[in-house]
PDB file with SEQRES, HELIX, SHEET and CRYST1 records, atoms N, CA, C and O in Angstrom:
SEQRES   1 A   61  MET ALA LYS CYS GLU ILE CYS GLY LYS LYS PRO SER PHE          
SEQRES   2 A   61  GLY ASN GLN ILE SER HIS SER HIS ARG VAL SER ARG ARG          
SEQRES   3 A   61  ILE TRP ARG PRO ASN ILE GLN LYS VAL ARG ALA LEU ILE          
SEQRES   4 A   61  ASN GLY GLN ARG ARG LYS ILE SER VAL CYS THR ALA CYS          
SEQRES   5 A   61  LEU LYS ALA GLY LYS VAL GLN LYS ALA                          
HELIX    1 AA1 THR A   50  ALA A   55  1                                   6    
SHEET    1 AA1 2 SER A  12  ILE A  17  0                                        
SHEET    2 AA1 2 VAL A  23  TRP A  28 -1                                        
SHEET    1 AA2 2 ILE A  32  ILE A  39  0                                        
SHEET    2 AA2 2 GLN A  42  CYS A  49 -1                                        
CRYST1    1.000    1.000    1.000  90.00  90.00  90.00 P 1           1          
ATOM      1  N   MET A   1     -33.030 -72.639  37.951  1.00  0.00           N  
ATOM      2  CA  MET A   1     -34.116 -73.452  38.466  1.00  0.00           C  
ATOM      3  C   MET A   1     -35.417 -72.671  38.384  1.00  0.00           C  
ATOM      4  O   MET A   1     -36.230 -72.934  37.497  1.00  0.00           O  
ATOM      5  N   ALA A   2     -35.639 -71.716  39.287  1.00  0.00           N  
ATOM      6  CA  ALA A   2     -36.893 -70.976  39.330  1.00  0.00           C  
ATOM      7  C   ALA A   2     -36.789 -69.725  38.474  1.00  0.00           C  
ATOM      8  O   ALA A   2     -36.688 -68.610  38.985  1.00  0.00           O  
ATOM      9  N   LYS A   3     -36.815 -69.935  37.131  1.00  0.00           N  
ATOM     10  CA  LYS A   3     -36.752 -68.796  36.220  1.00  0.00           C  
ATOM     11  C   LYS A   3     -37.722 -69.036  35.078  1.00  0.00           C  
ATOM     12  O   LYS A   3     -37.756 -70.120  34.495  1.00  0.00           O  
ATOM     13  N   CYS A   4     -38.510 -68.018  34.762  1.00  0.00           N  
ATOM     14  CA  CYS A   4     -39.465 -68.114  33.668  1.00  0.00           C  
ATOM     15  C   CYS A   4     -38.709 -68.024  32.350  1.00  0.00           C  
ATOM     16  O   CYS A   4     -37.902 -67.116  32.148  1.00  0.00           O  
ATOM     17  N   GLU A   5     -38.975 -68.974  31.452  1.00  0.00           N  
ATOM     18  CA  GLU A   5     -38.277 -68.992  30.170  1.00  0.00           C  
ATOM     19  C   GLU A   5     -38.876 -67.994  29.183  1.00  0.00           C  
ATOM     20  O   GLU A   5     -38.301 -67.761  28.119  1.00  0.00           O  
ATOM     21  N   ILE A   6     -40.017 -67.402  29.517  1.00  0.00           N  
ATOM     22  CA  ILE A   6     -40.654 -66.429  28.634  1.00  0.00           C  
ATOM     23  C   ILE A   6     -40.230 -65.006  28.999  1.00  0.00           C  
ATOM     24  O   ILE A   6     -39.711 -64.276  28.154  1.00  0.00           O  
ATOM     25  N   CYS A   7     -40.448 -64.612  30.248  1.00  0.00           N  
ATOM     26  CA  CYS A   7     -40.175 -63.224  30.645  1.00  0.00           C  
ATOM     27  C   CYS A   7     -38.886 -63.064  31.447  1.00  0.00           C  
ATOM     28  O   CYS A   7     -38.425 -61.941  31.654  1.00  0.00           O  
ATOM     29  N   GLY A   8     -38.296 -64.177  31.903  1.00  0.00           N  
ATOM     30  CA  GLY A   8     -37.044 -64.094  32.643  1.00  0.00           C  
ATOM     31  C   GLY A   8     -37.215 -63.774  34.112  1.00  0.00           C  
ATOM     32  O   GLY A   8     -36.244 -63.447  34.793  1.00  0.00           O  
ATOM     33  N   LYS A   9     -38.446 -63.865  34.612  1.00  0.00           N  
ATOM     34  CA  LYS A   9     -38.693 -63.586  36.036  1.00  0.00           C  
ATOM     35  C   LYS A   9     -37.985 -64.621  36.889  1.00  0.00           C  
ATOM     36  O   LYS A   9     -38.069 -65.819  36.618  1.00  0.00           O  
ATOM     37  N   LYS A  10     -37.278 -64.154  37.934  1.00  0.00           N  
ATOM     38  CA  LYS A  10     -36.521 -65.052  38.796  1.00  0.00           C  
ATOM     39  C   LYS A  10     -36.661 -64.579  40.238  1.00  0.00           C  
ATOM     40  O   LYS A  10     -37.239 -63.519  40.479  1.00  0.00           O  
ATOM     41  N   PRO A  11     -36.141 -65.345  41.211  1.00  0.00           N  
ATOM     42  CA  PRO A  11     -36.288 -64.944  42.609  1.00  0.00           C  
ATOM     43  C   PRO A  11     -35.675 -63.581  42.892  1.00  0.00           C  
ATOM     44  O   PRO A  11     -34.648 -63.214  42.321  1.00  0.00           O  
ATOM     45  N   SER A  12     -36.324 -62.835  43.783  1.00  0.00           N  
ATOM     46  CA  SER A  12     -35.769 -61.557  44.217  1.00  0.00           C  
ATOM     47  C   SER A  12     -35.485 -61.649  45.708  1.00  0.00           C  
ATOM     48  O   SER A  12     -36.122 -62.415  46.430  1.00  0.00           O  
ATOM     49  N   PHE A  13     -34.523 -60.858  46.155  1.00  0.00           N  
ATOM     50  CA  PHE A  13     -34.040 -60.961  47.520  1.00  0.00           C  
ATOM     51  C   PHE A  13     -34.299 -59.661  48.270  1.00  0.00           C  
ATOM     52  O   PHE A  13     -34.388 -58.589  47.671  1.00  0.00           O  
ATOM     53  N   GLY A  14     -34.417 -59.771  49.582  1.00  0.00           N  
ATOM     54  CA  GLY A  14     -34.624 -58.590  50.401  1.00  0.00           C  
ATOM     55  C   GLY A  14     -34.526 -58.941  51.864  1.00  0.00           C  
ATOM     56  O   GLY A  14     -33.979 -59.980  52.233  1.00  0.00           O  
ATOM     57  N   ASN A  15     -35.059 -58.069  52.694  1.00  0.00           N  
ATOM     58  CA  ASN A  15     -35.013 -58.271  54.133  1.00  0.00           C  
ATOM     59  C   ASN A  15     -36.395 -58.550  54.692  1.00  0.00           C  
ATOM     60  O   ASN A  15     -37.389 -57.966  54.262  1.00  0.00           O  
ATOM     61  N   GLN A  16     -36.436 -59.465  55.668  1.00  0.00           N  
ATOM     62  CA  GLN A  16     -37.645 -59.708  56.435  1.00  0.00           C  
ATOM     63  C   GLN A  16     -37.481 -58.911  57.725  1.00  0.00           C  
ATOM     64  O   GLN A  16     -36.529 -59.123  58.476  1.00  0.00           O  
ATOM     65  N   ILE A  17     -38.398 -58.007  57.975  1.00  0.00           N  
ATOM     66  CA  ILE A  17     -38.270 -57.126  59.134  1.00  0.00           C  
ATOM     67  C   ILE A  17     -39.397 -57.428  60.120  1.00  0.00           C  
ATOM     68  O   ILE A  17     -40.576 -57.330  59.780  1.00  0.00           O  
ATOM     69  N   SER A  18     -39.020 -57.796  61.345  1.00  0.00           N  
ATOM     70  CA  SER A  18     -40.003 -58.136  62.363  1.00  0.00           C  
ATOM     71  C   SER A  18     -40.581 -56.869  62.985  1.00  0.00           C  
ATOM     72  O   SER A  18     -40.154 -55.759  62.666  1.00  0.00           O  
ATOM     73  N   HIS A  19     -41.545 -57.045  63.866  1.00  0.00           N  
ATOM     74  CA  HIS A  19     -42.174 -55.912  64.545  1.00  0.00           C  
ATOM     75  C   HIS A  19     -41.151 -55.129  65.363  1.00  0.00           C  
ATOM     76  O   HIS A  19     -41.232 -53.905  65.467  1.00  0.00           O  
ATOM     77  N   SER A  20     -40.182 -55.850  65.946  1.00  0.00           N  
ATOM     78  CA  SER A  20     -39.144 -55.185  66.739  1.00  0.00           C  
ATOM     79  C   SER A  20     -37.973 -54.718  65.866  1.00  0.00           C  
ATOM     80  O   SER A  20     -36.929 -54.306  66.371  1.00  0.00           O  
ATOM     81  N   HIS A  21     -38.172 -54.792  64.551  1.00  0.00           N  
ATOM     82  CA  HIS A  21     -37.208 -54.330  63.552  1.00  0.00           C  
ATOM     83  C   HIS A  21     -35.913 -55.148  63.520  1.00  0.00           C  
ATOM     84  O   HIS A  21     -34.853 -54.625  63.175  1.00  0.00           O  
ATOM     85  N   ARG A  22     -36.000 -56.429  63.880  1.00  0.00           N  
ATOM     86  CA  ARG A  22     -34.878 -57.345  63.664  1.00  0.00           C  
ATOM     87  C   ARG A  22     -34.903 -57.750  62.191  1.00  0.00           C  
ATOM     88  O   ARG A  22     -35.961 -58.067  61.646  1.00  0.00           O  
ATOM     89  N   VAL A  23     -33.741 -57.739  61.557  1.00  0.00           N  
ATOM     90  CA  VAL A  23     -33.680 -57.938  60.112  1.00  0.00           C  
ATOM     91  C   VAL A  23     -32.997 -59.258  59.782  1.00  0.00           C  
ATOM     92  O   VAL A  23     -31.938 -59.573  60.324  1.00  0.00           O  
ATOM     93  N   SER A  24     -33.611 -60.022  58.894  1.00  0.00           N  
ATOM     94  CA  SER A  24     -32.971 -61.224  58.365  1.00  0.00           C  
ATOM     95  C   SER A  24     -33.262 -61.290  56.869  1.00  0.00           C  
ATOM     96  O   SER A  24     -34.237 -60.715  56.385  1.00  0.00           O  
ATOM     97  N   ARG A  25     -32.403 -61.999  56.151  1.00  0.00           N  
ATOM     98  CA  ARG A  25     -32.556 -62.095  54.703  1.00  0.00           C  
ATOM     99  C   ARG A  25     -33.699 -63.036  54.345  1.00  0.00           C  
ATOM    100  O   ARG A  25     -33.950 -64.013  55.051  1.00  0.00           O  
ATOM    101  N   ARG A  26     -34.391 -62.738  53.245  1.00  0.00           N  
ATOM    102  CA  ARG A  26     -35.426 -63.633  52.755  1.00  0.00           C  
ATOM    103  C   ARG A  26     -35.470 -63.582  51.241  1.00  0.00           C  
ATOM    104  O   ARG A  26     -34.781 -62.778  50.613  1.00  0.00           O  
ATOM    105  N   ILE A  27     -36.300 -64.461  50.654  1.00  0.00           N  
ATOM    106  CA  ILE A  27     -36.352 -64.609  49.209  1.00  0.00           C  
ATOM    107  C   ILE A  27     -37.814 -64.688  48.762  1.00  0.00           C  
ATOM    108  O   ILE A  27     -38.630 -65.359  49.393  1.00  0.00           O  
ATOM    109  N   TRP A  28     -38.129 -63.997  47.672  1.00  0.00           N  
ATOM    110  CA  TRP A  28     -39.457 -64.078  47.057  1.00  0.00           C  
ATOM    111  C   TRP A  28     -39.298 -64.867  45.769  1.00  0.00           C  
ATOM    112  O   TRP A  28     -38.574 -64.447  44.867  1.00  0.00           O  
ATOM    113  N   ARG A  29     -39.975 -66.018  45.677  1.00  0.00           N  
ATOM    114  CA  ARG A  29     -39.862 -66.866  44.500  1.00  0.00           C  
ATOM    115  C   ARG A  29     -41.088 -66.679  43.612  1.00  0.00           C  
ATOM    116  O   ARG A  29     -42.209 -66.607  44.116  1.00  0.00           O  
ATOM    117  N   PRO A  30     -40.890 -66.601  42.301  1.00  0.00           N  
ATOM    118  CA  PRO A  30     -42.038 -66.513  41.397  1.00  0.00           C  
ATOM    119  C   PRO A  30     -42.745 -67.867  41.312  1.00  0.00           C  
ATOM    120  O   PRO A  30     -42.140 -68.911  41.556  1.00  0.00           O  
ATOM    121  N   ASN A  31     -44.020 -67.834  40.965  1.00  0.00           N  
ATOM    122  CA  ASN A  31     -44.806 -69.060  40.835  1.00  0.00           C  
ATOM    123  C   ASN A  31     -44.510 -69.672  39.468  1.00  0.00           C  
ATOM    124  O   ASN A  31     -45.122 -69.309  38.464  1.00  0.00           O  
ATOM    125  N   ILE A  32     -43.557 -70.609  39.448  1.00  0.00           N  
ATOM    126  CA  ILE A  32     -43.103 -71.242  38.206  1.00  0.00           C  
ATOM    127  C   ILE A  32     -43.764 -72.608  38.051  1.00  0.00           C  
ATOM    128  O   ILE A  32     -43.780 -73.413  38.982  1.00  0.00           O  
ATOM    129  N   GLN A  33     -44.312 -72.859  36.855  1.00  0.00           N  
ATOM    130  CA  GLN A  33     -44.961 -74.134  36.555  1.00  0.00           C  
ATOM    131  C   GLN A  33     -44.283 -74.757  35.340  1.00  0.00           C  
ATOM    132  O   GLN A  33     -43.883 -74.058  34.409  1.00  0.00           O  
ATOM    133  N   LYS A  34     -44.159 -76.097  35.367  1.00  0.00           N  
ATOM    134  CA  LYS A  34     -43.666 -76.825  34.198  1.00  0.00           C  
ATOM    135  C   LYS A  34     -44.863 -77.044  33.279  1.00  0.00           C  
ATOM    136  O   LYS A  34     -45.884 -77.592  33.694  1.00  0.00           O  
ATOM    137  N   VAL A  35     -44.728 -76.609  32.024  1.00  0.00           N  
ATOM    138  CA  VAL A  35     -45.850 -76.666  31.089  1.00  0.00           C  
ATOM    139  C   VAL A  35     -45.371 -77.231  29.765  1.00  0.00           C  
ATOM    140  O   VAL A  35     -44.279 -76.903  29.301  1.00  0.00           O  
ATOM    141  N   ARG A  36     -46.197 -78.093  29.149  1.00  0.00           N  
ATOM    142  CA  ARG A  36     -45.914 -78.545  27.792  1.00  0.00           C  
ATOM    143  C   ARG A  36     -46.461 -77.484  26.854  1.00  0.00           C  
ATOM    144  O   ARG A  36     -47.667 -77.236  26.831  1.00  0.00           O  
ATOM    145  N   ALA A  37     -45.589 -76.862  26.085  1.00  0.00           N  
ATOM    146  CA  ALA A  37     -45.989 -75.760  25.214  1.00  0.00           C  
ATOM    147  C   ALA A  37     -45.495 -76.003  23.801  1.00  0.00           C  
ATOM    148  O   ALA A  37     -44.567 -76.780  23.574  1.00  0.00           O  
ATOM    149  N   LEU A  38     -46.128 -75.328  22.859  1.00  0.00           N  
ATOM    150  CA  LEU A  38     -45.695 -75.395  21.471  1.00  0.00           C  
ATOM    151  C   LEU A  38     -44.650 -74.313  21.226  1.00  0.00           C  
ATOM    152  O   LEU A  38     -44.946 -73.121  21.308  1.00  0.00           O  
ATOM    153  N   ILE A  39     -43.419 -74.739  20.925  1.00  0.00           N  
ATOM    154  CA  ILE A  39     -42.326 -73.828  20.617  1.00  0.00           C  
ATOM    155  C   ILE A  39     -41.862 -74.142  19.202  1.00  0.00           C  
ATOM    156  O   ILE A  39     -41.360 -75.235  18.943  1.00  0.00           O  
ATOM    157  N   ASN A  40     -42.026 -73.190  18.282  1.00  0.00           N  
ATOM    158  CA  ASN A  40     -41.674 -73.366  16.868  1.00  0.00           C  
ATOM    159  C   ASN A  40     -42.329 -74.611  16.271  1.00  0.00           C  
ATOM    160  O   ASN A  40     -41.708 -75.324  15.483  1.00  0.00           O  
ATOM    161  N   GLY A  41     -43.580 -74.869  16.645  1.00  0.00           N  
ATOM    162  CA  GLY A  41     -44.321 -76.012  16.111  1.00  0.00           C  
ATOM    163  C   GLY A  41     -44.008 -77.332  16.779  1.00  0.00           C  
ATOM    164  O   GLY A  41     -44.587 -78.355  16.413  1.00  0.00           O  
ATOM    165  N   GLN A  42     -43.099 -77.339  17.759  1.00  0.00           N  
ATOM    166  CA  GLN A  42     -42.754 -78.571  18.464  1.00  0.00           C  
ATOM    167  C   GLN A  42     -43.193 -78.485  19.919  1.00  0.00           C  
ATOM    168  O   GLN A  42     -43.190 -77.413  20.524  1.00  0.00           O  
ATOM    169  N   ARG A  43     -43.570 -79.639  20.467  1.00  0.00           N  
ATOM    170  CA  ARG A  43     -43.931 -79.696  21.886  1.00  0.00           C  
ATOM    171  C   ARG A  43     -42.675 -79.737  22.721  1.00  0.00           C  
ATOM    172  O   ARG A  43     -41.777 -80.543  22.478  1.00  0.00           O  
ATOM    173  N   ARG A  44     -42.620 -78.856  23.713  1.00  0.00           N  
ATOM    174  CA  ARG A  44     -41.479 -78.830  24.633  1.00  0.00           C  
ATOM    175  C   ARG A  44     -41.968 -78.547  26.030  1.00  0.00           C  
ATOM    176  O   ARG A  44     -42.966 -77.850  26.214  1.00  0.00           O  
ATOM    177  N   LYS A  45     -41.270 -79.088  27.026  1.00  0.00           N  
ATOM    178  CA  LYS A  45     -41.612 -78.813  28.415  1.00  0.00           C  
ATOM    179  C   LYS A  45     -40.772 -77.629  28.876  1.00  0.00           C  
ATOM    180  O   LYS A  45     -39.543 -77.698  28.866  1.00  0.00           O  
ATOM    181  N   ILE A  46     -41.429 -76.541  29.281  1.00  0.00           N  
ATOM    182  CA  ILE A  46     -40.709 -75.345  29.693  1.00  0.00           C  
ATOM    183  C   ILE A  46     -41.223 -74.868  31.044  1.00  0.00           C  
ATOM    184  O   ILE A  46     -42.330 -75.206  31.462  1.00  0.00           O  
ATOM    185  N   SER A  47     -40.407 -74.085  31.706  1.00  0.00           N  
ATOM    186  CA  SER A  47     -40.782 -73.474  32.982  1.00  0.00           C  
ATOM    187  C   SER A  47     -41.327 -72.082  32.700  1.00  0.00           C  
ATOM    188  O   SER A  47     -40.646 -71.244  32.108  1.00  0.00           O  
ATOM    189  N   VAL A  48     -42.569 -71.844  33.133  1.00  0.00           N  
ATOM    190  CA  VAL A  48     -43.244 -70.580  32.847  1.00  0.00           C  
ATOM    191  C   VAL A  48     -43.887 -70.069  34.120  1.00  0.00           C  
ATOM    192  O   VAL A  48     -44.439 -70.849  34.896  1.00  0.00           O  
ATOM    193  N   CYS A  49     -43.819 -68.745  34.345  1.00  0.00           N  
ATOM    194  CA  CYS A  49     -44.495 -68.170  35.508  1.00  0.00           C  
ATOM    195  C   CYS A  49     -45.992 -68.080  35.212  1.00  0.00           C  
ATOM    196  O   CYS A  49     -46.392 -68.015  34.050  1.00  0.00           O  
ATOM    197  N   THR A  50     -46.802 -68.078  36.236  1.00  0.00           N  
ATOM    198  CA  THR A  50     -48.251 -68.070  36.068  1.00  0.00           C  
ATOM    199  C   THR A  50     -48.747 -66.762  35.471  1.00  0.00           C  
ATOM    200  O   THR A  50     -49.823 -66.730  34.873  1.00  0.00           O  
ATOM    201  N   ALA A  51     -47.983 -65.680  35.620  1.00  0.00           N  
ATOM    202  CA  ALA A  51     -48.381 -64.414  35.003  1.00  0.00           C  
ATOM    203  C   ALA A  51     -48.341 -64.535  33.479  1.00  0.00           C  
ATOM    204  O   ALA A  51     -49.223 -64.014  32.797  1.00  0.00           O  
ATOM    205  N   CYS A  52     -47.332 -65.212  32.942  1.00  0.00           N  
ATOM    206  CA  CYS A  52     -47.243 -65.421  31.495  1.00  0.00           C  
ATOM    207  C   CYS A  52     -48.331 -66.376  31.014  1.00  0.00           C  
ATOM    208  O   CYS A  52     -48.882 -66.188  29.929  1.00  0.00           O  
ATOM    209  N   LEU A  53     -48.643 -67.392  31.803  1.00  0.00           N  
ATOM    210  CA  LEU A  53     -49.715 -68.312  31.439  1.00  0.00           C  
ATOM    211  C   LEU A  53     -51.054 -67.581  31.364  1.00  0.00           C  
ATOM    212  O   LEU A  53     -51.828 -67.767  30.425  1.00  0.00           O  
ATOM    213  N   LYS A  54     -51.309 -66.750  32.368  1.00  0.00           N  
ATOM    214  CA  LYS A  54     -52.570 -66.000  32.440  1.00  0.00           C  
ATOM    215  C   LYS A  54     -52.685 -64.989  31.302  1.00  0.00           C  
ATOM    216  O   LYS A  54     -53.773 -64.760  30.774  1.00  0.00           O  
ATOM    217  N   ALA A  55     -51.549 -64.384  30.926  1.00  0.00           N  
ATOM    218  CA  ALA A  55     -51.546 -63.374  29.882  1.00  0.00           C  
ATOM    219  C   ALA A  55     -51.645 -63.983  28.492  1.00  0.00           C  
ATOM    220  O   ALA A  55     -51.831 -63.259  27.514  1.00  0.00           O  
ATOM    221  N   GLY A  56     -51.524 -65.309  28.388  1.00  0.00           N  
ATOM    222  CA  GLY A  56     -51.635 -65.973  27.097  1.00  0.00           C  
ATOM    223  C   GLY A  56     -50.377 -65.876  26.258  1.00  0.00           C  
ATOM    224  O   GLY A  56     -50.445 -65.977  25.033  1.00  0.00           O  
ATOM    225  N   LYS A  57     -49.231 -65.681  26.890  1.00  0.00           N  
ATOM    226  CA  LYS A  57     -47.975 -65.592  26.166  1.00  0.00           C  
ATOM    227  C   LYS A  57     -47.468 -66.964  25.746  1.00  0.00           C  
ATOM    228  O   LYS A  57     -46.530 -67.065  24.955  1.00  0.00           O  
ATOM    229  N   VAL A  58     -48.087 -68.028  26.275  1.00  0.00           N  
ATOM    230  CA  VAL A  58     -47.662 -69.394  25.981  1.00  0.00           C  
ATOM    231  C   VAL A  58     -48.849 -70.144  25.397  1.00  0.00           C  
ATOM    232  O   VAL A  58     -49.956 -70.085  25.932  1.00  0.00           O  
ATOM    233  N   GLN A  59     -48.609 -70.852  24.291  1.00  0.00           N  
ATOM    234  CA  GLN A  59     -49.656 -71.690  23.712  1.00  0.00           C  
ATOM    235  C   GLN A  59     -49.439 -73.113  24.193  1.00  0.00           C  
ATOM    236  O   GLN A  59     -48.441 -73.748  23.852  1.00  0.00           O  
ATOM    237  N   LYS A  60     -50.390 -73.616  24.997  1.00  0.00           N  
ATOM    238  CA  LYS A  60     -50.251 -74.967  25.542  1.00  0.00           C  
ATOM    239  C   LYS A  60     -50.412 -76.011  24.441  1.00  0.00           C  
ATOM    240  O   LYS A  60     -51.184 -75.821  23.501  1.00  0.00           O  
ATOM    241  N   ALA A  61     -49.674 -77.115  24.566  1.00  0.00           N  
ATOM    242  CA  ALA A  61     -49.749 -78.191  23.589  1.00  0.00           C  
ATOM    243  C   ALA A  61     -50.928 -79.092  23.894  1.00  0.00           C  
ATOM    244  O   ALA A  61     -51.163 -80.066  23.179  1.00  0.00           O  
TER     245      ALA A  61                                                      
END                                                                             
């Protein structure tokens, strides 16, 4: 679901630690956008992270 088709960035997991040091699990999700892009000369809808969009790794259709 939340995975960049260009760089493979996906959610990462860790602990949320409160001020009193109580620990619970949490998740960091990448900013994934559905984009119409040109892939091998064809228009396709792909999931891309905003870092790849900003870096110009994807050519928008």
